[in-house]
Every structure is written in structure tokens, then in C-alpha cells.
C-alpha positions in Angstrom: 18.8 -12.6 -1.5 19.8 -9.4 -3.3 22.5 -11.2 -5.3 20.0 -13.9 -6.3 17.5 -11.3 -7.4 20.2 -9.5 -9.5 21.0 -12.8 -11.1 17.4 -13.6 -12.0 17.0 -10.3 -13.9 14.7 -7.3 -13.8 11.9 -8.8 -11.7 11.4 -5.7 -9.5 12.5 -5.2 -6.0 13.2 -8.2 -3.7 10.4 -9.1 -1.3 10.7 -8.0 2.3 9.6 -9.9 5.3 7.6 -8.5 8.2 10.0 -9.5 11.0 11.0 -5.8 11.7 7.4 -4.8 12.0 6.6 -7.8 14.2 9.5 -6.9 16.5 8.4 -3.3 16.9 4.8 -4.4 17.7 6.1 -7.0 20.2 8.3 -4.4 22.0 5.5 -1.9 22.1 3.0 -4.4 23.5 5.6 -5.6 26.1 6.2 -2.0 27.2 2.4 -1.4 27.5 2.1 -4.6 29.5 4.8 -3.5 31.9 2.9 -0.3 32.6 -0.7 -1.4 32.4 -0.7 -4.6 34.4 0.9 -3.2 37.5 -1.3 -0.1 37.2 -4.5 -2.2 36.9 -3.4 -4.2 40.0 -2.8 -1.1 41.9 -6.1 0.4 41.0 -8.0 -2.8 41.9 -6.4 -3.5 45.2 -5.4 -0.1 46.6 -8.0 0.2 49.2 
């Protein structure tokens, strides 16, 4: 993509996709789910 952008000319910086941000958000949500779901189950059914 960078080579194509250099060929086209001075059009600014190449666009970036949001895949990195999406992956970070997905990993954070997965980690939270691994902690919160068992904790919620323990709190609801502990007694």
C-alpha cells in the first residue's frame, strides 16, 4: 500500500485500518469476561 501511495504522488499519508484497535478491544473484553463471569456466578450461587 505504501509503494502504491508513493507512486500516486503527494496525497498525504496512507489510510490506516482499525484492525489493531479492534484486536486490542477484543482482547480486553475477553479478559474482562474471563474474570467477571465466574465472579458473578460465584457471588450469585455462593450460599
